[in-house]
N, C-alpha and C positions, 0 to 999 in steps of 0.2 A: 499844563497839555501837554510836554515833553515826557512826564511821567505817564501819563494816561497812553500814548502810543507806544511806548515802551511795554506797559503790561501787556496791551493787546497784540503786540508783535510775538510778545512772549508765549501769549495763549495760542496764538494760530502755531506757531513755530511747534508747540508740544503737541498741539492738535492732529497736524501734518505727521511729527516723528510716532505720535501712539498710531495713527492710523497706518501709516505705514509698516510700522513693527505686528500690530496686528493682522493685516495681509501677508507679512512674510512668515507669520506663525501658523496660519490656517494653512493645514494640510489640502492638498490639490486630492480632489476625489481620483482614486486610483481603480485600475481594472482590476476585478475579484478572480476566483477562481473556484469551481465548482465541478466534480467530476462526470458526478450523476444526479440526478432529479434525488433530492431531500438528504443528498448528502452535506458535510458542513462547506460552508462556504470560507473561503479564508482570503487572505491577501496572497495576490500572485507573486510566484516565486523569483527569484532573480533569475533563474536557470531558463525557466517558462518564457519568461519576459523577453531574454533575448534570445530567444529560438523564432519570434513572431515577427513576421515582415511583408505580411500582406497588406492591401492597398486599404481596408476597413480600419485594420489596427493604426498602421502611419498617419492616416488622414481624420481619426476620430478616437480610438483609443487608447492611443500612446498618449497623448496630453490632453485631450478631453473627455473623458470617460464619466464626467459630470454630466453630459449633452444627454438627456433622455427623450426629446421630445422629436419626433418621426420628419418633422418637417426641418428643424435644425440638422439633424443626422444627414437627411439628404443633403442638404446647401453644404455640409461639411463634405461630402463624399464628392461630390461632382464640382463644387466651386463653380468658376466662371464660365467655363466651357462644354461642361459635362451634361450628359442628357438622360433621362429617366424614362423608362417604361413600365406599365403596369399591368400583367397577367394574371385572369379570374380563372380561380379553378373551385369546384366543388362536387358530390356526388349528387347533389340536386339540382345540377345549375338551369334545368330545364323547367324548373318551379318558378313562374315569374311574381309570384304573391310578392309585396314587398312585408307583411307581417304574418307570421306564424304564429297562431294562438293569438297570444297581446303583446308579442314581442316583435322586434323588428328582425327580419330576416336577415343572416349572417352569411358571406362567403369570403374564402381565403385570396388573399393575392401575394402574386411573385413580383418585387421591385428589381429592376434590375437596371443599369447604368453602362451609357456607352461614352469614349471621349478619354480626356488624360485631366489630369488636375495634377497640382507641385511634382511634374514628372511620373506620376503612376497611372499606368493604363486601365483604364475601367470594365474594358468591355470582358466581360464574361468572369471577371474577377471581382467584384461583388455582387452580391442578391441578399434582398430580406424577404423574410418572410413574416405576414401580417394577416390581420382580420379588419374588417369592415362592416358596415350594416347596409341596411338600405335607404337609413336615416343620414348616415354621416361617415367619413373615413376618418376617425380619430387619431389625436396626434399622439396621446397619452396613453399608450399600449403595450405590452409586452412583444418583444421581438425576438424572432430566432433568425440569425444570420451566418454565412459564410464568407471568407475570402480566401482568396487563391495567392499563395508565396510562390511564385515562378522560378524564383530565386533556389529555394529549396524544394521544390515540385511537392508542395503538401496544401492540400486545404485545413484552414482553420475555423474552427465552429465556436459561435459564440451566442447569448442570450441576455436578454435586456428583461428581468422580472423581479419579483420584489422575494426571491428566495433568499432568507439571508439579513434580509433587512426589510423587514416588515413595516407597512406603508409608506415604503419610499424605491421606487424601480432602480436597478445596479445592474450593470453590465458585468459578465461572467465569463470567462473564458473556458469552452466546456470540454472539448478536444480538439486532436490533429487525424487527420486522414494517415499519419506515420503506421503502418501494419496493421490497419483496421481488417485489411482480409484474413488476416490471423487468429480475431478475436473467437470465443466460442458465446455459444448463445447468453450465457450466464455473465458473461461479460461485460455485453452490450446492455443488456437490460437499464432502463432508465438515462441512456447515454444518447449521443447522436446517433452516433454508428449503429443504433439497434436499426435504424432505415439506412442509412447512410453504410452500407456494408461491407463495400470496396473502399469506401470515403470518399467516394465522388458525389455530385448532385444527384439530386434521383428526380424524377419527372416520368411517373408510372406510364402515362398513356404518352408515350412520345411521341408516335406517326399518329398519321391520319387515320380515322377521323379525329385522334384527342377525344376519346369520347366524355370525360368531365370536364372538358376546360371550353372555354369563351374560343371560337376560330372561326375560321371559313366555313367549316364541315356543318357548326350550331353558332348560330351568333347569336349572344346573349343581349339583343337590343334591349332589353328591358332595364339594363344597368344603366343606359345613357337616358332614356326615354319614359320610364314609370317611377325610376326611384330616384328619391330626391339627392342621394349620393353622385348621381350623375350629371348633377347641374350644379353642387355646392361642392364639389372638389376636384380641382384638375385632375387628380392621378386617374379617374374614371373618365372626365368630361374631354380631358384633351390625351393622356397618356396611354388610355385604353389599348393594349395589343393583342395580337390572335395568337393562340398555341404552336401556328406554326412557324410563327419569329421566334418564339422561344427556343422551338425544337433545333431549328436550322441556325441559328444567330447566337446562341448560348449555349444548352444541355450539351448537345450533340459535339460541336468543336469542343467545349471544354473538357468534356470524358475524354477525346480524343486526348487532347495535351496531357491531362492526368495520366494516360497510358501511357505515352510517350516516356513522362517523366520515371513512371514504374521500371521499364526496361532499361533504361539507363542505369538506375539501380543496383539492376540483375546483372551488372556487365562488370568482369575484375578490372579494378581499376589501380592505376599506381599514380600519385598524387593530383588526383581529380581526372586524369585522363586515360580513357580504355588502353587496357594493355593489348598492344597489337603484336603478334607473333610474327616470326621472317617471310611464313608464308600468306601474310596478311589476314588470317583468322583472328577472331575475339572469342573469350571464354563466358560462357554464363556459369553464374555461381548459386542461382536459386532457383535450378530447372523445373524440380517438382512445382513449386510456387506459381513460377511464371507461367507456367504452360495450363495452370488450374481449370482456368475458364473454358480453356478447349474439351475440358472431360466432365466438368461440373457445372451446374445451372447455380451460378452466384448470387443473381439476380434474376429477375424478370422482368419487362414490359407486359402491357396488356392492348391489345389488338383487337378488332372488329371490322365487321364489314361495314362499308360506309351507308348503310340503308338505316334511317330511326326507324323505330318502331311503333311510334303513333302512342296510340292509348295502352300497349303494352308495357308500357314504361311508366310505375305507376307514381312517379313525381310529378309528372306532365300533367298540362290540362288539355291535351289534344282527345278529342270526342272518339276519334276515329281510329280503330284499330290499324296497325300497320303489321308489317313494313309495306312501302307503298310501290316497291318494285321487288324483283328477282334478290336474292340475297345470295352473293358470289363468299363463300368461305375463304376467309385469308388464306394464302400461300403458306402461311409461316405458321400456322395451326397442324398443316400436314409434316413441315420438315422447315430446315434452318433456312429459310430462302433466303433471308436478308444476308445468309454469307454466303451460301451457294451457289447464288447468283452476283447479290452485292447489292447494296443499297445507296444509291447517290445524293438522297437527301442526307444522309448520314455519315457522308463521305467515306462509306464501306465498299473497297473494291471489290472481295470476295473471290468465288471463285469463277464467276463468268459462265455458269452453267445455267443456263436460260431455262432448261427443261423444268427447273423448278420452280418458274412462274405460271406455270400449267393450269396448276391445279383451279385458282380461282374463277377459270373458264368452263373447267370441269365439273367441278362441285358447285353446281347453283339451284340454290333452292327455292323453290316457287313459294310466292308470298302466303298464300293456305298451307302449303307444307309447314312453314316453319311456324306461324301461329299454331297447328296444333304441335308441335315438338313443344313450343313454349308451356300451351297450355295442359298438355297431357304430363308432361316433368314436370309441374306444381311448383317452378323455381319461384323464390320469393327475393323482394328486398324490403329489409326493415320490415318484416314480417306481412305485406303487401304484395300479392300476386303479382306478376310479373318480370319483365326483363330489363336490360339495361339499355340506356337511351339508344344504341347502335346497337345492332343485332349481331350476335355469333362474338361475344366479348368473351376473350380466352387470353391466358398467359403467353406469351412467346419469348424465343432466347432474347435478353436483354442486350440492349447496344452496348453496354460498359462492357460483356464480355465478348460479344463479336467485334467492337471496336479492338480491344487487347489482342485478338486473335489476327487482324488483318494489318494493326502497326507491326507484331512479330512476324509476318509476311513480307511486309516493305521493306523492314529492315533486313531480312534475312536470316533472322535467329531460327526459324523455321521456312520448311520449302512447302508450296500449294500441294505437294504430291501428299506430305503428311499428314498437313489439315484434311485431305480428301478422305485418305484412311480410315481416320478417325470418325468423319462426320459419315461415311457407309455405313459404320456399326450401328445398330439401332437406331437408322436412318428416320422411321417412320414416329419417332420418339425425340421430338427437338428440345423437348425441357423433361428435367429430372428423370434421366436415363442412368439406370441403375449397371446398365451392361458398359456405359463409357465411363462412369464413374470407377469402375473397379479397376480400369485399364491405365489410370492414373498413378498406382504403383511401380508399373515399369518404366515410368522416366526419369532417369538421372537427376541429381541436382548439378554436375556437371558434365557441360557437354562444348565443343567449337563450334562454331558458325563462320563462316564468310559475308562480313557486312557489306549490303548493297546501297550505292549512292541513291539518295532520293528522288533522282528520276527514273532509276533503272525500274524498267518492268521483271518482279521475281518470274513471270513467266518465261522471260526470256532466255534465263539462264539457269540453263540444266545443273541441278547438283544432289538429284535424287539417285542414289539414298545417301544423303548428307551423315555426318558423323552421328548427328543424334537418333537418325534414322536407323543406322547401324548398331548402335547400341540397344537403342529399344529393340529391334529384331533377333538381338542376342540374348537380351534378357526375358525374353517372349518364348525362344526357343528354349531354354533353360526350364521355364517352366514346363515344358511340355504339355501344351494344353490340350483338351479332349476336344474333337470334330465336332464342329459347330457352335462351339461357343466362342465368346465375345473374344477371350484371347486368339482364339485358332485364325478368326475372322481377320483381326487386326492385323495379326502376324502373316495371314497370306496376300491380304492386300499390299502390306507394306514393300514385300517381295516380287510385288507385281512389277512389272516396267512402267506401268501405266496407272496408276492410283486415280487419278482422274476421271479415265476413260472409265474404271468401274465406277465410281459415284454417278458421273453420268448414266451409264447403263441402270443403275438400279433405279436411280430416281425417274429415269424412262417407264421401266420395268412397276412402278408404284404409281405412277400416273396413270398409267393405261390400266392397272387393278381396279382403282378407284372408276375411272371411265366406263370401266367395262359392269361395276355392281350398279352404278348409277343410273346410265344412261343406254346401256348394251343386253340386260339381262330382264327385263318386265319392270311391271309395277309392282310386285310382291317386293322382288329383290332391290330393288329403289328403296323402298319404304325401310325396309330393313337395315338398310346401310345407311341413310338417314338419321334414325333412330340410335344405330353404334356410333354414329362420330357424335351425335348431340349429345349421348350419353357419356362420351369421351371428353367433351366441352364441360361437362359437369364434371367430372373426374378430376380434371386439371385445375379447374377452379378450387377441389377440394384438397388438392396437392399443396398448393400457395399455401392455405391455411394451417396444414398438417404440418408445413415445413418448420422446426425452430427458430430458423432466423426470419424467413421471408412472411411469416405470417404476422412480421411489425408491418405489412401495408395495408393491412385491414386496421386503418387509422379509424373510422366513423363507425364501427360494430357493423352491422349487417347490411350496409348503404353500398359495398361496392360490386359483390359479387354476386349473382344471379343464383340460389342454389334451394333444392328443394325443402330442406329443413334446417334454418339457420339457427336454432334454439341451440342455447350454449355457445353459441360463435362469439367470443370476447371481442372488446374492441382493445387496441392498441395505442396508447395514448401518443402525441407527437414526440417522435423520440431526442427533442432536444431540451 
């Protein structure tokens, strides 16, 4: 008996020892690295690993890269105290059918988090992009993810898919936002930065009425009431949120924080602290790069009126042609109203010129006039005659650009007068202005500025002309520009004692001109002006698709932008 017990104990000890040894020898699943789609998947380098510090990495990927189940990932991110919310977007958001052909309909979802977990702030710092169907919200699927590292001031982009690990999902670090704005189109191809041009989160339809999103403007109630996923998945049944919340609670403030960090990186530093001169000034070291959003359309958002178009939209089920009320053409179609006035929902203070908000009350299109414009233009979506869900869908200046300009003004890097001077040039072309773009060459890389405290109103501190303005005036004068050129206009306005007044007067003249053509010159002149404006809308849409970088926003073939002839417009795959 004693001998039997000894043998049993020996066997048990042997089993325990061998089991522990097996566990010790089993290498944990590590985060991988892949620069672009189709590139070699390889173990992440130690240098890259030490540069990661966002909450997604710390809470999940650092030690639990083997976790590939969406529900488990969500649990690791939010812990016991965090909350999550689901936002839904699709170019066919109005299509209520649970099946398309013989397959369940699909939608894209953005999953966000709030609260804290293990000392990590989740708000705006982790976002997941996933897909679901009318039948279910799968836990096993590919995931695109981003995490914000506030300490390093960078976004990190990750992807969960089977690239490099056939038959098995695996996590890869794909890229970071570091120097994303400097990349050429070829360098972006197949990377996350193909769409995230500046490195920040992207929400194309950022502002009301959020054309392709579930929102207060268009409630996709069928997600809960008619689709099975609305009852079998808490992500939809309990956590579904409107795009208005995503805009103001997540995307806009995330971009604002990102831009503030970009400004920090452009200020001369010594041992991590800004170098402050005896007169209190600080120095910008990358001026041309930092001010680029003031001169160049680096990204766009899309805006529209708040009127749906009914059966004019080919993806809906409405039998009645809309719009169902007058269409007010968005202010930002005419000029950069979100900055010239400001945009409170996105915390953009702007220049406080309220005249920039007059256009939507002047340019009011009757419902039957709008139907004629759409029908006569021959615009199509996905080869089907019709318009976007909301009328007058058009690119506008992006929040990522306006936010950067606003932060620069608030911090004293540039003056309101300097911004007014450049915005007054080619005022009537808020996006893709070649006239403003060529003026970037006159911006110095180095200039000094007087930093403003966070509570200081930049309009209350008179600094015009500051060091930047004086250097630009000198460079423009040396170029000896021809009369009426963009350079000559810019120079003249910078030399003016009150560029803000110049911009205000030009804005008033512009709105008066539109008012005269539409409302005070007879029916023939009105119809001609409406056609000109609608043709301009179509031209702006085409400019997005012809831009070598921004064409990546066209992720779904011909379903985004209504155009007369979409033949040959290629879809750009999701850039992660």
